[in-house]
N, CA, C and O atoms as CSV, one atom per row, in Angstrom:
chain,resi,resn,atom,element,x,y,z
A,1,MET,N,N,180.540,108.008,61.627
A,1,MET,CA,C,179.582,108.069,62.376
A,1,MET,C,C,179.440,109.276,62.272
A,1,MET,O,O,178.376,109.840,62.525
A,2,PHE,N,N,180.516,109.878,61.874
A,2,PHE,CA,C,179.844,111.167,61.993
A,2,PHE,C,C,179.539,112.212,60.566
A,2,PHE,O,O,178.937,113.286,60.581
A,3,ALA,N,N,180.077,111.611,59.529
A,3,ALA,CA,C,179.366,112.653,58.195
A,3,ALA,C,C,177.950,111.603,58.441
A,3,ALA,O,O,177.003,112.327,58.746
A,4,ARG,N,N,177.688,110.661,58.414
A,4,ARG,CA,C,176.206,109.324,58.662
A,4,ARG,C,C,174.828,111.068,58.994
A,4,ARG,O,O,173.964,111.604,58.300
A,5,LYS,N,N,175.506,111.363,60.702
A,5,LYS,CA,C,174.798,112.519,61.326
A,5,LYS,C,C,175.386,114.248,60.562
A,5,LYS,O,O,175.194,115.380,61.006
A,6,PHE,N,N,175.692,114.064,60.041
A,6,PHE,CA,C,175.724,115.355,59.095
A,6,PHE,C,C,175.245,115.249,57.957
A,6,PHE,O,O,174.575,116.230,57.637
A,7,THR,N,N,175.307,114.514,57.261
A,7,THR,CA,C,174.532,114.360,56.253
A,7,THR,C,C,173.295,114.463,55.892
A,7,THR,O,O,172.781,114.668,54.793
A,8,LEU,N,N,172.426,114.134,57.990
A,8,LEU,CA,C,171.319,114.001,58.049
A,8,LEU,C,C,170.817,114.577,58.316
A,8,LEU,O,O,169.637,114.251,58.443
A,9,ALA,N,N,171.294,116.234,58.718
A,9,ALA,CA,C,171.285,116.931,59.403
A,9,ALA,C,C,171.027,117.474,58.151
A,9,ALA,O,O,169.887,117.545,57.692
A,10,ILE,N,N,172.258,117.952,57.437
A,10,ILE,CA,C,172.199,118.835,56.296
A,10,ILE,C,C,170.910,118.584,55.435
A,10,ILE,O,O,170.377,119.551,54.891
A,11,ALA,N,N,170.278,117.052,55.260
A,11,ALA,CA,C,169.745,116.356,54.222
A,11,ALA,C,C,168.255,116.682,55.209
A,11,ALA,O,O,167.356,117.058,54.456
A,12,ALA,N,N,167.920,116.639,56.312
A,12,ALA,CA,C,167.155,117.653,57.395
A,12,ALA,C,C,167.047,119.266,57.496
A,12,ALA,O,O,166.713,120.315,58.045
A,13,ALA,N,N,167.269,118.978,57.107
A,13,ALA,CA,C,167.717,121.500,57.033
A,13,ALA,C,C,167.180,121.791,55.344
A,13,ALA,O,O,167.160,122.980,55.026
A,14,ALA,N,N,166.906,121.142,54.655
A,14,ALA,CA,C,167.225,121.334,53.467
A,14,ALA,C,C,165.737,120.799,53.218
A,14,ALA,O,O,165.492,121.473,52.218
A,15,THR,N,N,164.524,120.019,53.449
A,15,THR,CA,C,164.151,119.920,53.836
A,15,THR,C,C,163.286,120.138,54.181
A,15,THR,O,O,162.294,119.889,53.495
A,16,LEU,N,N,163.152,120.815,55.630
A,16,LEU,CA,C,162.620,122.173,56.004
A,16,LEU,C,C,162.776,123.237,55.903
A,16,LEU,O,O,162.138,123.883,56.734
A,17,LEU,N,N,163.606,124.042,54.961
A,17,LEU,CA,C,163.686,125.105,54.500
A,17,LEU,C,C,162.849,125.377,53.137
A,17,LEU,O,O,162.191,126.405,52.976
A,18,THR,N,N,163.003,123.743,51.620
A,18,THR,CA,C,162.568,124.154,51.248
A,18,THR,C,C,160.886,123.998,51.098
A,18,THR,O,O,160.283,123.770,50.049
A,19,ALA,N,N,160.397,124.156,52.226
A,19,ALA,CA,C,159.324,123.743,53.278
A,19,ALA,C,C,158.320,124.648,53.045
A,19,ALA,O,O,157.216,124.747,52.508
A,20,GLN,N,N,159.514,125.552,53.941
A,20,GLN,CA,C,158.394,127.686,54.334
A,20,GLN,C,C,159.136,128.056,52.756
A,20,GLN,O,O,158.234,128.705,52.226
A,21,ILE,N,N,160.114,127.999,51.892
A,21,ILE,CA,C,160.600,128.704,50.597
A,21,ILE,C,C,158.620,128.767,50.151
A,21,ILE,O,O,157.812,129.689,50.043
A,22,GLY,N,N,158.545,127.336,50.015
A,22,GLY,CA,C,156.857,127.186,49.464
A,22,GLY,C,C,156.135,127.604,49.700
A,22,GLY,O,O,155.370,127.980,48.812
A,23,ALA,N,N,155.844,127.847,51.027
A,23,ALA,CA,C,155.228,128.539,51.898
A,23,ALA,C,C,154.283,129.521,52.335
A,23,ALA,O,O,153.086,129.759,52.499
A,24,THR,N,N,155.592,130.021,52.449
A,24,THR,CA,C,155.572,132.036,51.584
A,24,THR,C,C,155.965,132.813,50.824
A,24,THR,O,O,156.276,134.004,50.803
A,25,ALA,N,N,155.927,132.124,50.283
A,25,ALA,CA,C,156.130,132.287,48.627
A,25,ALA,C,C,154.525,132.945,47.812
A,25,ALA,O,O,153.470,132.501,48.266
A,26,PRO,N,N,154.455,134.059,46.552
A,26,PRO,CA,C,153.007,133.669,46.927
A,26,PRO,C,C,152.638,132.906,45.291
A,26,PRO,O,O,153.448,132.418,44.503
A,27,ALA,N,N,151.681,132.979,45.205
A,27,ALA,CA,C,150.864,132.171,43.962
A,27,ALA,C,C,151.167,132.224,43.867
A,27,ALA,O,O,151.841,132.953,44.595
A,28,ARG,N,N,152.045,131.429,42.136
A,28,ARG,CA,C,150.940,131.987,41.143
A,28,ARG,C,C,151.832,130.859,40.198
A,28,ARG,O,O,152.738,130.035,40.330
A,29,ALA,N,N,150.783,131.503,38.997
A,29,ALA,CA,C,150.428,129.902,37.652
A,29,ALA,C,C,150.924,129.910,36.956
A,29,ALA,O,O,150.393,129.709,35.864
A,30,ASP,N,N,152.500,130.176,37.061
A,30,ASP,CA,C,153.522,129.588,36.798
A,30,ASP,C,C,154.339,127.888,36.232
A,30,ASP,O,O,155.434,127.488,36.628
A,31,SER,N,N,153.600,127.305,35.440
A,31,SER,CA,C,154.289,125.836,35.432
A,31,SER,C,C,155.452,125.022,35.915
A,31,SER,O,O,155.715,123.885,36.309
A,32,GLY,N,N,156.329,126.835,35.552
A,32,GLY,CA,C,157.674,125.962,35.717
A,32,GLY,C,C,158.058,124.935,37.417
A,32,GLY,O,O,158.544,123.837,37.685
A,33,ASP,N,N,157.435,126.215,38.261
A,33,ASP,CA,C,158.279,126.053,39.277
A,33,ASP,C,C,157.091,125.444,40.073
A,33,ASP,O,O,157.255,125.654,41.274
A,34,ALA,N,N,156.067,124.830,39.831
A,34,ALA,CA,C,155.502,123.670,40.424
A,34,ALA,C,C,156.062,122.191,39.895
A,34,ALA,O,O,155.772,121.338,40.734
A,35,VAL,N,N,156.488,121.857,39.216
A,35,VAL,CA,C,158.185,120.913,38.454
A,35,VAL,C,C,158.731,121.347,39.311
A,35,VAL,O,O,158.774,120.486,40.189
A,36,ALA,N,N,159.142,122.101,39.573
A,36,ALA,CA,C,160.884,122.673,40.049
A,36,ALA,C,C,160.945,122.162,41.569
A,36,ALA,O,O,161.981,121.797,42.124
A,37,ALA,N,N,159.067,122.210,42.431
A,37,ALA,CA,C,159.966,121.651,43.768
A,37,ALA,C,C,159.303,120.990,43.514
A,37,ALA,O,O,159.275,120.611,44.685
A,38,GLY,N,N,158.032,119.832,42.659
A,38,GLY,CA,C,158.175,118.357,42.495
A,38,GLY,C,C,160.184,117.764,43.048
A,38,GLY,O,O,160.643,117.311,44.096
A,39,ALA,N,N,160.837,118.125,41.623
A,39,ALA,CA,C,161.839,117.752,41.544
A,39,ALA,C,C,162.782,117.462,42.958
A,39,ALA,O,O,163.432,116.475,43.301
A,40,VAL,N,N,162.500,119.027,43.725
A,40,VAL,CA,C,164.016,119.310,45.136
A,40,VAL,C,C,162.932,118.599,46.925
A,40,VAL,O,O,163.178,118.407,48.116
A,41,GLY,N,N,161.998,118.497,46.160
A,41,GLY,CA,C,161.298,117.486,47.275
A,41,GLY,C,C,161.304,115.706,46.887
A,41,GLY,O,O,161.133,114.767,47.664
A,42,LEU,N,N,161.529,115.689,45.612
A,42,LEU,CA,C,161.559,114.105,45.389
A,42,LEU,C,C,163.464,114.141,45.950
A,42,LEU,O,O,163.840,113.673,47.025
A,43,VAL,N,N,164.299,114.738,45.021
A,43,VAL,CA,C,165.215,114.504,46.261
A,43,VAL,C,C,166.377,114.670,47.225
A,43,VAL,O,O,167.497,114.179,47.367
A,44,GLY,N,N,165.428,115.805,47.974
A,44,GLY,CA,C,165.505,115.828,49.331
A,44,GLY,C,C,165.049,114.345,50.013
A,44,GLY,O,O,165.748,113.505,50.579
A,45,GLY,N,N,163.131,114.368,49.642
A,45,GLY,CA,C,162.638,112.928,49.520
A,45,GLY,C,C,163.903,111.399,49.756
A,45,GLY,O,O,164.024,110.485,50.571
A,46,MET,N,N,164.621,111.860,48.520
A,46,MET,CA,C,165.684,110.721,48.377
A,46,MET,C,C,167.503,110.906,49.487
A,46,MET,O,O,168.495,110.214,49.716
A,47,ILE,N,N,167.135,111.860,49.732
A,47,ILE,CA,C,168.789,112.251,49.944
A,47,ILE,C,C,168.485,111.573,51.802
A,47,ILE,O,O,168.877,110.623,52.478
A,48,LEU,N,N,167.550,112.778,51.975
A,48,LEU,CA,C,166.890,112.075,53.783
A,48,LEU,C,C,166.408,110.093,53.117
A,48,LEU,O,O,167.457,109.525,52.813
A,49,GLY,N,N,165.600,109.500,52.980
A,49,GLY,CA,C,165.415,108.612,53.415
A,49,GLY,C,C,166.930,107.630,53.060
A,49,GLY,O,O,167.290,106.749,53.840
A,50,GLY,N,N,167.424,107.840,52.236
A,50,GLY,CA,C,169.210,106.858,51.928
A,50,GLY,C,C,169.508,107.245,53.218
A,50,GLY,O,O,169.585,106.233,53.914
A,51,ALA,N,N,169.818,108.784,54.192
A,51,ALA,CA,C,170.923,108.995,55.232
A,51,ALA,C,C,170.178,108.350,55.727
A,51,ALA,O,O,170.917,107.402,55.995
A,52,LEU,N,N,168.671,107.913,56.315
A,52,LEU,CA,C,167.944,107.014,57.403
A,52,LEU,C,C,167.958,105.892,57.439
A,52,LEU,O,O,167.719,105.426,58.553
A,53,ALA,N,N,168.165,105.124,56.576
A,53,ALA,CA,C,168.342,103.737,55.964
A,53,ALA,C,C,169.435,103.197,56.550
A,53,ALA,O,O,169.649,102.227,57.276
A,54,ASP,N,N,170.322,104.399,55.869
A,54,ASP,CA,C,171.940,103.592,56.208
A,54,ASP,C,C,172.162,103.679,57.544
A,54,ASP,O,O,172.624,102.733,58.182
A,55,SER,N,N,171.754,105.176,58.239
A,55,SER,CA,C,172.580,105.163,59.123
A,55,SER,C,C,172.159,103.286,60.217
A,55,SER,O,O,173.037,102.629,60.775
A,56,GLN,N,N,170.905,102.977,60.194
A,56,GLN,CA,C,170.579,101.614,60.937
A,56,GLN,C,C,171.645,100.602,60.554
A,56,GLN,O,O,172.430,100.222,61.422
A,57,ARG,N,N,171.741,100.048,59.063
A,57,ARG,CA,C,173.662,99.663,59.145
A,57,ARG,C,C,174.473,99.127,60.083
A,57,ARG,O,O,175.442,99.864,60.266
A,58,ASP,N,N,174.486,98.289,60.661
A,58,ASP,CA,C,175.845,97.971,61.092
A,58,ASP,C,C,176.649,97.976,61.310
A,58,ASP,O,O,176.778,96.937,61.958
A,59,ASP,N,N,177.870,98.619,61.265
A,59,ASP,CA,C,178.964,99.306,60.956
A,59,ASP,C,C,179.716,97.732,60.773
A,59,ASP,O,O,180.658,97.574,59.995
A,60,ARG,N,N,179.329,96.972,61.343
A,60,ARG,CA,C,180.720,95.723,61.156
A,60,ARG,C,C,179.305,95.104,59.908
A,60,ARG,O,O,178.128,95.435,59.773
A,61,ASP,N,N,180.106,94.193,59.271
A,61,ASP,CA,C,179.976,93.747,58.489
A,61,ASP,C,C,180.498,91.666,59.712
A,61,ASP,O,O,181.386,91.111,60.359
A,62,VAL,N,N,178.467,91.428,58.957
A,62,VAL,CA,C,179.726,89.580,60.198
A,62,VAL,C,C,179.742,88.909,59.308
A,62,VAL,O,O,178.854,88.852,58.459
A,63,VAL,N,N,181.300,87.925,59.338
A,63,VAL,CA,C,181.798,86.909,58.694
A,63,VAL,C,C,181.844,86.169,59.765
A,63,VAL,O,O,182.184,86.187,60.948
A,64,VAL,N,N,181.024,84.992,58.313
A,64,VAL,CA,C,181.267,83.841,59.149
A,64,VAL,C,C,182.065,82.547,58.362
A,64,VAL,O,O,181.792,81.911,57.343
A,65,VAL,N,N,183.121,82.483,59.289
A,65,VAL,CA,C,183.867,80.617,58.654
A,65,VAL,C,C,183.185,80.018,59.475
A,65,VAL,O,O,182.725,80.169,60.607
A,66,HIS,N,N,183.237,78.693,57.981
A,66,HIS,CA,C,182.975,77.545,59.039
A,66,HIS,C,C,184.093,76.762,57.584
A,66,HIS,O,O,184.029,76.807,56.356
A,67,ARG,N,N,185.364,75.868,58.939
A,67,ARG,CA,C,186.543,75.359,58.427
A,67,ARG,C,C,186.210,74.205,58.704
A,67,ARG,O,O,185.569,74.029,59.740
A,68,ARG,N,N,186.700,72.581,57.482
A,68,ARG,CA,C,186.541,71.408,57.833
A,68,ARG,C,C,187.875,71.465,59.213
A,68,ARG,O,O,188.772,72.134,59.725
A,69,PRO,N,N,187.294,70.493,59.236
A,69,PRO,CA,C,188.324,69.653,60.611
A,69,PRO,C,C,189.454,69.180,59.713
A,69,PRO,O,O,189.269,68.533,58.682
A,70,ALA,N,N,191.010,69.669,60.329
A,70,ALA,CA,C,191.717,68.987,59.437
A,70,ALA,C,C,191.764,67.702,60.042
A,70,ALA,O,O,191.461,67.373,61.188
A,71,ARG,N,N,192.419,66.671,58.588
A,71,ARG,CA,C,192.631,64.941,58.374
A,71,ARG,C,C,193.642,65.156,59.581
A,71,ARG,O,O,194.563,65.969,59.498
A,72,VAL,N,N,193.467,64.562,60.440
A,72,VAL,CA,C,195.046,63.327,61.395
A,72,VAL,C,C,194.414,62.432,61.026
A,72,VAL,O,O,193.209,62.212,61.151
A,73,ILE,N,N,195.711,61.500,60.237
A,73,ILE,CA,C,196.399,60.111,60.154
A,73,ILE,C,C,196.739,59.908,60.978
A,73,ILE,O,O,197.255,60.770,61.689
A,74,GLU,N,N,196.638,58.743,61.297
A,74,GLU,CA,C,197.893,58.324,62.906
A,74,GLU,C,C,197.442,55.907,62.784
A,74,GLU,O,O,196.655,55.001,63.057
A,75,GLU,N,N,198.785,56.299,62.149
A,75,GLU,CA,C,198.613,53.831,62.108
A,75,GLU,C,C,199.034,54.510,63.575
A,75,GLU,O,O,199.576,55.541,63.976
A,76,GLU,N,N,198.242,52.857,64.323
A,76,GLU,CA,C,197.556,52.296,64.975
A,76,GLU,C,C,198.971,51.275,64.701
A,76,GLU,O,O,198.999,50.433,63.804
A,77,GLU,N,N,199.936,51.493,65.504
A,77,GLU,CA,C,200.558,49.876,65.786
A,77,GLU,C,C,200.492,49.539,66.407
A,77,GLU,O,O,200.590,50.193,67.445
A,78,VAL,N,N,200.202,47.839,66.449
A,78,VAL,CA,C,199.107,46.982,66.356
A,78,VAL,C,C,200.676,45.854,66.568
A,78,VAL,O,O,201.722,45.611,65.967
A,79,VAL,N,N,199.984,45.463,67.770
A,79,VAL,CA,C,200.452,45.376,69.695
A,79,VAL,C,C,200.656,42.929,70.292
A,79,VAL,O,O,200.969,42.416,71.366
A,80,PRO,N,N,200.375,42.450,69.280
A,80,PRO,CA,C,200.140,41.315,70.401
A,80,PRO,C,C,200.481,41.109,70.770
A,80,PRO,O,O,201.694,41.317,70.821
A,81,VAL,N,N,199.590,40.183,71.766
A,81,VAL,CA,C,199.583,40.194,73.431
A,81,VAL,C,C,200.084,38.890,72.885
A,81,VAL,O,O,199.728,38.044,72.065
A,82,ARG,N,N,201.410,39.190,73.997
A,82,ARG,CA,C,202.192,37.897,74.812
A,82,ARG,C,C,201.801,37.201,76.007
A,82,ARG,O,O,201.445,37.235,77.185
A,83,ARG,N,N,202.209,36.278,74.546
A,83,ARG,CA,C,201.267,34.326,76.152
A,83,ARG,C,C,202.791,33.836,76.103
A,83,ARG,O,O,203.625,33.522,75.253
A,84,CYS,N,N,202.642,33.992,78.055
A,84,CYS,CA,C,203.707,33.587,78.544
A,84,CYS,C,C,203.359,32.831,79.413
A,84,CYS,O,O,202.225,33.006,79.859
A,85,TRP,N,N,204.161,31.761,79.952
A,85,TRP,CA,C,203.806,30.729,80.600
A,85,TRP,C,C,205.454,29.688,81.371
A,85,TRP,O,O,206.536,29.921,80.834
A,86,ARG,N,N,205.418,28.935,82.238
A,86,ARG,CA,C,205.869,29.631,83.355
A,86,ARG,C,C,206.569,27.152,83.322
A,86,ARG,O,O,206.147,26.467,84.254
A,87,GLU,N,N,207.157,26.702,82.611
A,87,GLU,CA,C,207.802,25.381,82.266
A,87,GLU,C,C,208.635,24.300,83.396
A,87,GLU,O,O,209.857,24.149,83.402
A,88,ARG,N,N,207.753,23.667,84.245
A,88,ARG,CA,C,208.520,23.074,85.247
A,88,ARG,C,C,208.780,21.779,84.109
A,88,ARG,O,O,208.180,21.289,83.152
A,89,TRP,N,N,210.665,21.462,85.202
A,89,TRP,CA,C,210.754,20.086,84.445
A,89,TRP,C,C,211.574,19.454,85.865
A,89,TRP,O,O,211.681,20.242,86.805
A,90,HIS,N,N,212.149,18.053,86.032
A,90,HIS,CA,C,213.126,18.058,87.082
A,90,HIS,C,C,213.661,17.443,85.953
A,90,HIS,O,O,213.095,17.177,84.893
A,91,ASP,N,N,215.771,17.082,86.579
A,91,ASP,CA,C,216.592,16.481,85.903
A,91,ASP,C,C,216.583,15.189,86.198
A,91,ASP,O,O,216.090,14.405,87.009
A,92,GLN,N,N,217.263,15.217,85.310
A,92,GLN,CA,C,218.298,13.470,85.961
A,92,GLN,C,C,218.201,13.891,87.925
A,92,GLN,O,O,217.152,13.377,88.312
A,93,TRP,N,N,218.638,14.322,88.656
A,93,TRP,CA,C,219.623,13.568,89.638
A,93,TRP,C,C,218.159,14.780,90.931
A,93,TRP,O,O,218.241,15.228,92.075
A,94,GLY,N,N,217.169,14.812,89.954
A,94,GLY,CA,C,215.542,14.923,90.674
A,94,GLY,C,C,215.303,17.265,91.206
A,94,GLY,O,O,214.266,17.787,91.616
A,95,ASP,N,N,216.217,17.746,91.029
A,95,ASP,CA,C,216.402,19.789,90.873
A,95,ASP,C,C,214.229,19.430,90.212
A,95,ASP,O,O,213.487,18.798,89.460
A,96,LEU,N,N,214.296,20.139,90.952
A,96,LEU,CA,C,213.105,20.778,90.262
A,96,LEU,C,C,213.343,22.071,89.072
A,96,LEU,O,O,213.684,23.117,89.625
A,97,HIS,N,N,213.266,22.137,88.103
A,97,HIS,CA,C,213.425,23.824,87.104
A,97,HIS,C,C,212.317,24.707,86.020
A,97,HIS,O,O,211.646,24.634,84.990
A,98,VAL,N,N,212.711,25.526,87.101
A,98,VAL,CA,C,211.657,26.357,86.634
A,98,VAL,C,C,212.262,27.127,85.378
A,98,VAL,O,O,213.284,27.802,85.250
A,99,ARG,N,N,211.262,26.775,84.517
A,99,ARG,CA,C,211.690,28.585,83.261
A,99,ARG,C,C,209.975,29.084,83.082
A,99,ARG,O,O,208.846,28.686,83.367
A,100,ARG,N,N,210.756,30.368,82.327
A,100,ARG,CA,C,209.363,30.907,81.908
A,100,ARG,C,C,209.304,31.102,80.128
A,100,ARG,O,O,210.304,31.542,79.560
A,101,VAL,N,N,208.494,30.864,79.611
A,101,VAL,CA,C,209.072,30.038,77.956
A,101,VAL,C,C,207.242,31.919,77.723
A,101,VAL,O,O,206.132,32.209,78.171
A,102,CYS,N,N,208.252,32.413,76.791
A,102,CYS,CA,C,206.839,33.798,75.684
A,102,CYS,C,C,207.020,32.978,74.623
A,102,CYS,O,O,207.939,32.301,74.161
A,103,ASP,N,N,205.706,33.263,74.322
A,103,ASP,CA,C,205.732,32.930,72.066
A,103,ASP,C,C,206.472,33.787,71.727
A,103,ASP,O,O,206.738,33.504,70.559
A,104,ARG,N,N,207.286,35.178,72.143
A,104,ARG,CA,C,207.878,35.764,71.152
A,104,ARG,C,C,209.136,36.797,72.024
A,104,ARG,O,O,209.904,37.511,71.379
């Protein structure tokens, strides 16, 4: 974070310094000075624009991970319903007997 602000401050200072030199320098008709001033302005603008564009980006990269749910295979134990009933009978002496009978 400090390096970005420092770079931005240096770029701003270089741009302002270049503008001051151009304003106070005597006017001459040399064609090389105009090209050099244009190149310095272009490079200064690129540095300043890059620093401004980079400073607005978020520091953290947002990573979204979508994972498939794990497959869970469970075998269900099939338990049949137990059917029970009561049987009643009389023995040879006439006594009542009751017995519980189930199919399994």
